[in-house]
N, C-alpha and C positions, 0 to 999 in steps of 0.2 A: 634356418630358410632364409635363403639373402638370396636375393633378384641383382645380378652378375650383367654389367654391360659390357660387351665383347668387343673392339677393333677388329671392324671387318673393312675387305673392298669389294666396289665392285668384282661379279663375277663374270666372264665371257660365255656366251653362250648358253644363257638363263632365259630365253624368251619363250614360254609356254606357245606349244600349238593347239590342234584343238582340242587334242586330249591330253592337255597339263601340260609338263616338262618329262621329257624321258631324257633318261642316259642311260649311257652301263652305270651299271652297279657302282661299283669301284669307285665311277666318277662322286656317286653320292658319300659313300666314306669317306670321302674327303674333311678333316677339321671343314668344318664352315659351309662345305656345299649346300649339303639340307638347309643348317641355318639363315645363309644368306636368301635363300627364295624364299622358305614360309616369313621369315621377318620383313621380306617382298609383298607376301600375301597382306602379310598386317596393315602393311603399311597402304596400300591400295587402297586396303576396304575400310580403312578411315578408323583402324586399329579393332581390337576386338575386349576393351575393356566394357564388365558388364553383358556378355555378348554369352550364350548358348551355343558348342556349334557338334559336331558330329564326328567321330576319329576311326580310321578301317582301315583296313586293302584287303590283302587277296594272300594275305600269306608267306609269297612270294620269300625268297632272301635278304635282310636286315629290316624286313616289314617292324618284327619288335621292336630292333633299335631304333626306326624311326620314329615309331611312333612316341615312346618316352621320352624323344627328344623330343616331339611335338607338342607332348602337354608339359612339358618343363619351361614351353618356350610362352606356349599358350598362357600359364598360371605366370609369368612374369610379366605379363605383359599385362594382366586384369581380369581375364574371359573370367565370367560365374561362374563358369559350366560344361566339362567337358563329354560328350556323353559316348563313348569305346567299346565297338564289339568285344566280345569276351577270347581274353589273346591278340587281341589287337585285327580280330579279323572281324570283316562285314564286305560279303559281293556288294558291286556296284548301286543297282538297285535297289538291296537291303537296304544301302546306308542314303537311294534318297525318299523313298520312305520312310527312314527314321526323320531324317531333318524333317519331313511335312508332318511327318505325325506330332511329330515333340515340337514343332513352331520353333526351330531352330533356325538362329540368324546364316548358317550356310555348315560346310564340311568340307572338311580334309580326305583324299581317298588314297589309298596310299597303294596303285595297282601302273602293272605298264601293260594292265588289258593282255590282246593274246600270244606278246612278245614270251620270249622264254625265260625259266627262272634260274641264279644261279649268281654269286661270288661275280660271276664272270661273263652273266648276262644283263638279263637289263632292269629298269629299276624306274617309277615313276611318281610323279605329287601332280596330282588333280585340284582342283579347286572350285566345291558347288555353292552354287546360289541357294537363297535363303527356300527359292522351289523347289530345291532338288535335283537342279539339270546344272550341265557343267557352266561356270562360265561363260558369257558371252564375252563376244572380239572387245567390248569396252574395256570390260574388268581385266580381261588377259595383256593388253595391252597398254593397263594401268600395270600390270601384275610385273610388268616389263622394264617400263620407263623407272618403278622402285628399284629395280635389283640394282639400277646401274647408278644411281645416288645413296647408295647402302653406305652407310660409315662405320655400323655397327650393329650388334645384336641382342638382344634381352632373353635369356633366361634364369633358373632358373635353380643352386646347387638345393641340389636336394637326391634320394635314393629313389629308387625304381620302383613304377606303382605298382601289386599287386594282379595282374589282367587277368589272372586265372579263373577265379570264377566272379561270378553275377553279383558286386554288391554297389554302395557306394563309400568314396574315403574321399579325404580332402587331401588338397596338395599345396600348401601355400594359406589362402583366401581362395584357390578354387574348390569345388567340385568336380568329382572325378566318378561317374556316375559309368561301374560296366553291365553293358545287357546280354544278355543271351541272342547271337547274329539271329535266330531262326524266327521266333518265335513270332514279331510282330510282321516280319515279311508273312510267313505262313500260314495268320490271321489274314491277313486282304487276300492272299488269293482262297481262304475257303469262302468270301463273300462274293469273288468275280467270274467262282467256277463252280459249275457240281458236284460237289465232292462225293454226294450221293448214286447216281449216273456214273464218278470215272470209280468209285470202288466196283459197282456191279460187272464194269467191264472185265477191271484188273482180277476182280475176284472166279471172272467166268469161265477159266483158264486163258484167257488173253495172253500173252503175252510180251515183257519190257524188259529195254534194257537203256541205262542209260549211265556213257561215262562222263563221269564230272572230271577226266584227265589230270588226276591226282591234284584241282587247285579245287578255289573255294565253295563250289556248285557241292560239294557232297554232301557235307552238312545238312543241306537244306536238302537236297533231294534225298538224303535215305529217311529224315524228317515226314516229307512231307509224301511221295511215292510208296517207300514199305510201307512208314508206321501209322500214318494219317491214312494214307490209301488203300493197303494192303496187298503191293504187289510183290510179288514174293520175295524175300529173304537173300540180297544178293545181287537183284534186277539193278541196283545202283554198283556199277565197277571203277578205281583207280576211287574211289571215295573220299581217302584221308591227303586232305591237302597239305604239299610236300613243297617245300622251301626252293626246291629246283624241279617240277612238277616231275617229279619221276623221271631226272634228265629227258623230260619229254620237251614238246613244244605246244600249248597247252591252245589250240588253236583249232577252231568245227570245221574241219573241212575235210575231204576226202583223202588231203594228203596227209594232213597231219591227226587224223584219226582213221588211219589206214585199217588197224584192225578191227573197228566199230563197222565201219564200211565193207570189209571182202566180209563180214558173217552176216548184215544184211543179203547176202545173194548165194549163200552157203546154203547147205543142204538141213542143216537144224536153224536158220534164220527165226527169230525173233517178229511175232506182228508190226511191233513201232520198237524202234531207238531214236536217241539223242544225241545228243553229248552238247556242252559248254564250256567256254574257254577258263583262261583264267582268272578273273572278275566276276566272272558272272552273267554278264552282256547278252553276251554273244550264242547261237543255236547252229545245231546242225537238224536236219530231222529223216528222216529216213523208215520206208513202209518193208515192209516181207519184197523182196528184188527191186526197188525202189528207190531213188535219193531224188529229192524235190527240194532242188535247187530255191535259195532264199527271196529272190524274187518273186516263186511261184507261189513258195508260203507264204510272201505278206498278202498276195490274192487270194488264196484259197481259207487264211482269217478274216479279211474283209466281208469276203461275201457269204460267210457263214457267223457273224459272228454275233450275229442275233439268237444263235444255237445255248449261248453262253449268258447265267443268271446277268452279270454285270454290263452287259451289253445288250440285253431285252427292248430296251425302250429303243435303242437303234442309234446309226454312224452319224456321227455331222459335218463326218469333211477326211478327208485321205492325204496323206506326203508321204512321200517316197523321196531321198539322194536321188537327183539329176542323173547316175550312171545307172540307175538299181531299171530294169526293163518296166516297160509300161502294161503289164500287164495287169498291175492295180489299177491302174486309168481306166483301162476298157469296163470293169466293175464298178464301179466310180458315174461312169457315163450310163450303165445297165440301172447302180441303183438312183439316181438322179442326187450322187455327191460332188460337192466340190472338190481339187486335187490339185496339188502343189505339187511342185518339183523345186526342192532345194540343194546350194551346195552337198556338199560332202561332211558332216559331222554332225553329231546325235543335235548339238545347243542350236543349231537353226532352227529344227522343229520345236523350241522352247515357247516359243513364241505364241507362234499359232496353236499351240496345247492349251499355255496359258488363257488364251481368250476364247479360247473353245470351240475352235474351227477347227479343228480334226478330233480324231478320236485315236485312230491308228494311225499310227507310220511306221517304215521302214528304209533297209536298207540296202543293198545287195553284199554286203560285207559281212553277211549272217548276223543282221542282227534288225529283233522288230520290237515294236513295242506300244505302249498307250496310254491313254490317259490315266490312268491310275500310277505311273512313278514320273518321275521326268531324265530318263536314263531306257538306256533299252534294255528288255530283262531277258534274257534266256530260258529261265523256267518256264515262266509266264508264260512260253511259246509255246511250250509243252505241255503245258496244263490247257490251254488253247484248243491245242490239236487233239488231246486225247477225249477232249471234253467235246466235241464238235465231232466224234467216231463213237463214243457212247452215243449220243447223241443219233446218229445217220444210222449206226450201224455198218455202215463201210468201210473197208480196208482201204488203206493209204493211198493205196492203187485205183482204187474204185473211187475216190474220191476226187482225185486227181484226170481223173478221166471224165467224170461229169465234169467235175470246170471249163474241159480243155473242150466238151463240147458245146460246151455253149457263150464259153467266148475265148475263142482259139488258143492255137498255145505260143507264147512267147518265149521262143528258140531265145538261151539264152548262155553265155559265160564268161567269168573275166579270166585272160590272163595275166601274172605275175613276173614278172621281170624281177630278181629282188640280188640290191645291193652290185646296180651298174653302176659304172661310174660316173660322179655323181654328173661332172662336165659335158659329159656324151649321153646323158642323160634329160640334162636344163638346153645344151644342143639341140637334138634332137627336137623336142615341144618348142624351142625360140622358133624352128627353123617350117615347123610346122603351122606355127601361129601363122606366122608370115606371110605363106602362100594362100589361109585359107580365104580370103576374095576372091581370089583367083579357080578354085576350085568347082562352086558350081558348075553345071556341066562337062564337069573333063569323065576320063574314063576311066577307073581303077579294075584291074581282071574284068572282070563279066560285068564287073555294076557300073553304074554315071553315078557321080554324085550329082544331089538335089538340093543339098542345103550345106552350108561348112561356118561352124562360128565360136565364138568361145562365149561357154554360158556363165552370165554376170544376175544376179538376182537382187532383189530389190522384196526387203519384209514387207509385207503387208501390213503389220500392224503399227509396226514404229517407223516404217520407211529408209531405216538402214542400209547400207547399199554396201556389197560381195561382189569385186571383181574377179576376174580369171583362175573362175572355177573351171575349169575344164575343157579340153577341143573336141565337142561334137557334130562330125560328121554323119548326113543323111545320105540317105541311095534315094534313087527311082525306086517303088513299090513298098518302102516301106521300114528295110531293113537300114541299123545306124549303127556308128560306133563312138565312144568318147574314148579318150587318151588322159591320162593327167600322172600328176609328181606323188605318190603317198609322204606323207609325213610320220607317220609310225613307225618306220625302222631307226636301228642305232649306226647305220654303215650306209654309206655309199646311198645311189637314191632307188627305191620301190617305181619302176613305169609298170602303172595300169591299164590294160585295155582289155575294153566290156564290150560284146561281140551283140547282140539284136537284130533279129528276120524272126517277124510275128508270121503264123500261115494258122487260116480260117479252119480249113480242115488237116488238122494237124496228121502225117503220115510218116511211120520210121522210127527207131527209138536214140539216135545215137545224134546229140548235141549237136558235137562238133564238126560230123558231115551235115548237115541240116545250115551248119555257119559257114563253111567251108567258102562259101564267094565272099562273106564281109571278111573273112580271116585275109583270103589273099586280097582285095583291098585294100586293108589295111597295109601291109607288106607294100604293092604300091606304091602308097600314099606315103609311107611314113619310111620307110628302108630301116627296120630296127634289126632286120639280122647284119647288116654293115654295120648297122650304126654302132655297134651294144657289142657284137661281136658274137651272141649266142644266137641258137640255129633252133631254140624251142623256149617255150616259156619256164618258168621254176615251178609255178604253181600255176591248173586248172582249175578252175573250181564252176 
């Protein structure tokens, strides 16, 4: 085996975003493209000589080939050990846990999260640091700078490593430890939740359905829900990870998980249903005849966390991304906890978690988590819901009704306009940004603007500053909207519009009807229809 130095040139467009580098799969498959980015990671973190890394991904197309390339590059650069999931599979929260449990120096996660997979779809690479969380902006900036200075990368001329079974083997001087991707994660879940109580619930006739969407959580859900907790065989559907996610879109929301969503409102609905996304960090929760919005889910979990063994000692504080509804703020105020609003992007929760300032955190894009790892965690959220339901013996609808009776209801929805012409979307945001100072007091449909500002965040732990994190407009009476462009897609721009209105004594059941005045106000202020040519959002959640 021989270390080979391959001459290369900087590649345009390798600036990682909040979720690493995401591009079309065929771009990553170009000779040198993946290698350039991985070498930039090594260079940015001071090299990997003598270090231990974790490696795995969600099983999408090119996942297996990318893992072999990265193993050879790690060996060529002197890494001491790489811990890799069997078959190159690891869910994102399981990878975070493995980094933390094994004291690794960091890890590489191969995923484009909830984006479609396939040769003509999306691929992604993300670096997580030693705390198990996504690299902070200082590190991603260093990776980008390193990518612009590259003139070579190092690789090892060697055959592929067999990743099909757990074992430790050598690659040059580096140890490659193949581990069962599920075991360590399942053991952690058993420490956090009352498996006996959940088992009793599931074995007492309670019907469960979990849609793994042909993504990475299939093996995790089968092992935990069916084998360890005794859910009926077949309760986990679409359980086999496929390179193209069964030609589906592995995003757990009412649009992309429509069969599950429809089933919960059908005549043979299970008592509880849930879905997770491509890499296992997002979740959708449903109960018989009811959909649980992500913001409500975070608030309900926070209010009832004490019912789970891992959180029986209390909650230190909570955090939400700024666009997420303020439902959890009301729980925090009632319980006397600190509550933080951060920019969108899970890495902003990392400092708060590491400093012990919060226990639970979440974002409106179907991500919820706690201090057990440094990533959002879809299956964890499902287990926490099941633990709470087992402890209270309430239905999902009953638990939500009790929560709203105590805290009121935050009517909330997100409207996504996907693959919008980037120039048109950016001009819309720029013009609205310029108008913000003049908006207070302005009439927008039936509502009056009370405040308008662009959200900026100063980290309470390290003092770092994040600017231009979304346009936030409040209305007299407490309603609000947030508009921002998302960087998670690979085509055009995604304009996200967040809508919220609180009702102390909620009536009705139609979220979009309850938010109609806010929807009309946004159109009056931003002119989305005229500026994008879109008559309606592509996705409503």
